[in-house]
N, CA and C of each residue as an Amber inpcrd file, in Angstrom:
protein
   219
  71.5200000  72.7690000  67.0000000  70.3090000  72.5220000  66.3000000
  70.1530000  73.8060000  65.4170000  69.8810000  73.6870000  64.0840000
  69.7470000  74.9020000  63.2960000  68.3660000  75.0870000  62.8380000
  67.4750000  74.1910000  63.0930000  66.0770000  74.4150000  62.8550000
  65.2720000  73.5380000  63.7610000  63.9910000  73.8550000  64.0020000
  63.1340000  73.1240000  64.9430000  61.6640000  73.2290000  64.4800000
  60.8390000  72.4120000  64.9340000  59.4210000  72.3170000  64.6730000
  58.6750000  72.6280000  65.9850000  57.4900000  73.1790000  65.8560000
  56.6170000  73.3630000  67.0020000  55.4180000  72.5680000  66.8260000
  54.4740000  72.5490000  67.8030000  53.2910000  71.6770000  67.7280000
  52.3500000  72.0530000  66.5660000  52.4180000  73.2690000  66.0500000
  51.6480000  73.6980000  64.8850000  52.2690000  73.2950000  63.5550000
  53.3390000  72.5540000  63.6230000  54.1420000  72.0750000  62.4570000
  54.7570000  73.2460000  61.7220000  55.1620000  74.2830000  62.3720000
  55.7980000  75.4540000  61.8680000  57.3320000  75.2330000  62.0570000
  58.0720000  75.7450000  61.0870000  59.5020000  75.5300000  61.1710000
  60.1590000  76.8350000  61.6310000  60.9860000  76.7090000  62.6300000
  61.8840000  77.8020000  63.0540000  63.3720000  77.5110000  62.6980000
  63.9680000  78.5510000  62.2700000  65.3590000  78.4280000  61.7840000
  66.2300000  79.4110000  62.5210000  67.4330000  78.9460000  62.8920000
  68.2820000  79.7880000  63.7690000  69.3130000  80.4900000  62.9370000
  69.5130000  81.7280000  63.3870000  70.4500000  82.6680000  62.5940000
  71.2790000  83.4350000  63.6540000  72.3480000  84.0300000  63.1550000
  73.1370000  84.9980000  63.9760000  72.2070000  86.2860000  64.1650000
  72.5800000  87.1570000  65.0600000  71.7530000  88.3190000  65.2930000
  71.6560000  89.2120000  64.0650000  72.7040000  89.3850000  63.3620000
  72.7340000  90.2190000  62.1490000  71.8040000  89.6800000  61.0160000
  71.9610000  88.4140000  60.7800000  71.2360000  87.7940000  59.7230000
  69.7200000  87.7350000  60.1180000  69.4840000  87.3630000  61.4250000
  68.0770000  87.3300000  61.8980000  67.3970000  88.6710000  61.7270000
  68.0910000  89.7850000  62.0190000  67.5960000  91.1490000  61.8550000
  67.2570000  91.4090000  60.4150000  68.1150000  91.0070000  59.5010000
  67.8810000  91.2090000  58.0690000  66.5970000  90.4830000  57.6840000
  66.5400000  89.2120000  58.0600000  65.3360000  88.4300000  57.6290000
  64.0140000  89.0200000  58.2280000  64.1610000  89.4840000  59.4240000
  62.9110000  89.9810000  60.1770000  62.4430000  91.3740000  59.4260000
  63.4090000  92.1950000  59.0750000  63.0590000  93.3750000  58.4080000
  62.8370000  93.2780000  56.9150000  63.7760000  92.6750000  56.1940000
  63.6960000  92.6010000  54.7280000  62.6230000  91.6770000  54.2620000
  62.4970000  90.5310000  54.8950000  61.5600000  89.5450000  54.4100000
  60.2190000  89.4680000  55.2540000  60.0730000  90.3940000  56.1770000
  58.9250000  90.5470000  56.9970000  58.5730000  89.1490000  57.7690000
  59.6090000  88.5680000  58.2490000  59.3820000  87.2860000  58.9820000
  59.1880000  87.6730000  60.4160000  58.8080000  86.6590000  61.2440000
  58.5220000  86.8750000  62.6950000  59.2930000  85.9670000  63.5730000
  59.4030000  86.2820000  64.8670000  60.1130000  85.4390000  65.7860000
  59.3520000  84.1020000  65.8780000  60.0870000  83.0160000  66.0410000
  59.5420000  81.7200000  66.2560000  59.0870000  81.4420000  67.6570000
  57.9100000  80.8480000  67.8010000  57.3950000  80.5100000  69.1620000
  57.0480000  79.0240000  69.1660000  57.2630000  78.4540000  70.3240000
  56.8950000  77.0600000  70.5270000  56.2560000  76.9460000  71.8960000
  54.9870000  76.4770000  71.8800000  54.2710000  76.3660000  73.1230000
  54.1430000  77.7980000  73.8620000  53.9290000  78.7890000  72.9910000
  53.8360000  80.1920000  73.4150000  55.0790000  80.8020000  74.0970000
  56.1730000  80.0790000  73.8710000  57.3960000  80.6690000  74.3770000
  58.2520000  81.1370000  73.2750000  58.8360000  82.3350000  73.3960000
  59.6820000  82.8080000  72.3150000  60.9960000  82.0440000  72.2740000
  61.3480000  81.5680000  71.1490000  62.5960000  80.8030000  70.9250000
  63.6490000  81.7590000  70.4300000  64.3860000  82.2870000  71.3550000
  65.4000000  83.3140000  71.0500000  66.4400000  82.7550000  70.0110000
  66.6690000  83.5500000  69.0190000  67.6350000  83.0990000  67.9410000
  66.9790000  82.4220000  66.7860000  65.6510000  82.1720000  66.8370000
  65.0040000  81.4940000  65.7970000  63.9660000  82.3870000  65.1590000
  63.7270000  82.2900000  63.8500000  62.6340000  83.0040000  63.1980000
  61.7590000  81.9380000  62.5890000  60.5150000  82.3630000  62.3550000
  59.5330000  81.4990000  61.7700000  59.5420000  81.5850000  60.2660000
  59.7210000  80.4490000  59.5980000  59.7610000  80.4070000  58.1240000
  58.2390000  80.5540000  57.6130000  58.0600000  81.4050000  56.6730000
  56.7320000  81.5840000  56.1440000  56.3510000  80.4750000  55.2240000
  55.0780000  80.1840000  55.0910000  54.5840000  79.1230000  54.2300000
  54.9960000  79.3040000  52.7440000  54.9970000  80.5160000  52.2270000
  55.3850000  80.6820000  50.8710000  56.9090000  80.3300000  50.6460000
  57.7450000  80.4870000  51.6560000  59.0580000  80.0520000  51.4890000
  59.2280000  78.5590000  51.4400000  58.3210000  77.8630000  52.1600000
  58.3890000  76.3980000  52.2410000  57.8720000  75.7540000  50.9260000
  57.1160000  76.4980000  50.1550000  56.5960000  75.9490000  48.8960000
  57.6010000  75.9050000  47.8410000  58.5780000  76.7370000  47.8840000
  59.6520000  76.7970000  46.8290000  60.9880000  76.3520000  47.4530000
  61.4450000  75.1440000  47.1610000  62.6310000  74.5800000  47.6850000
  63.8430000  75.3580000  47.3970000  63.8150000  76.0610000  46.2620000
  65.0440000  76.8880000  45.8650000  65.1380000  78.0530000  46.8550000
  64.0300000  78.5190000  47.4280000  64.0950000  79.5430000  48.4730000
  64.6120000  79.0400000  49.7430000  64.5540000  77.7400000  50.0120000
  64.9250000  77.1790000  51.2490000  66.4410000  76.9290000  51.4080000
  67.0790000  76.7360000  50.3000000  68.4750000  76.3340000  50.3010000
  69.4100000  77.4300000  50.9420000  69.1840000  78.6230000  50.5600000
  70.0720000  79.7280000  51.0310000  69.8950000  79.8950000  52.6460000
  68.6210000  80.0360000  53.1330000  68.5070000  80.1830000  54.5530000
  69.0280000  79.0030000  55.3610000  68.7730000  77.8140000  54.8210000
  69.2190000  76.6250000  55.5530000  70.7060000  76.5720000  55.6190000
  71.4310000  76.9020000  54.4790000  72.8770000  76.9200000  54.4750000
  73.3920000  77.9900000  55.4980000  72.8300000  79.1740000  55.4610000
  73.2720000  80.1830000  56.4000000  73.0670000  79.8030000  57.7900000
  71.9270000  79.1620000  58.1560000  71.6890000  78.6990000  59.4930000
  72.7530000  77.6150000  59.9520000  72.9650000  76.6580000  59.0490000
  73.8740000  75.6130000  59.3190000  75.2920000  76.1560000  59.4900000
  75.7050000  77.0230000  58.6440000  76.9970000  77.6530000  58.7500000
  77.1980000  78.4000000  60.0850000  76.1740000  79.0770000  60.5700000
  76.1860000  79.7970000  61.7960000  76.3160000  78.8280000  62.9530000
  75.4860000  77.8170000  62.9850000  75.4820000  76.8330000  64.1470000
  76.7680000  76.0120000  64.1960000  77.3860000  75.7240000  63.0240000
  78.5670000  74.9360000  63.0740000  79.8000000  75.6610000  63.7450000
  79.7130000  76.9760000  63.7790000  80.8830000  77.7130000  64.3780000
  80.6080000  77.9950000  65.8750000  79.4130000  77.6750000  66.3460000
  79.1200000  77.9090000  67.8010000  79.9350000  76.8850000  68.6270000
  80.3980000  77.3740000  69.8000000  81.0880000  76.4850000  70.6970000
  80.0340000  75.6210000  71.4820000  80.3430000  74.3200000  71.6250000
  79.4560000  73.5160000  72.4130000  79.5910000  73.7630000  73.9000000
  78.5300000  73.5680000  74.6500000  78.5730000  73.9240000  76.0520000
  78.9740000  72.6690000  76.8310000
């Protein structure tokens, strides 16, 4: 799964540690939470990013590329 929704209708997107760190620092994003539990590996997409679909393409592609290389359990 490369993105998820919580009960507040917020979107969390999954990244590798390096990419996640970049987004957290550079774009001032936060860790994604669902039912007050921290979802490790996911960051919360800001509302302003959701308004511009051109902004969404790059993060979604990066997330998908990351998840596709993960080994299944």
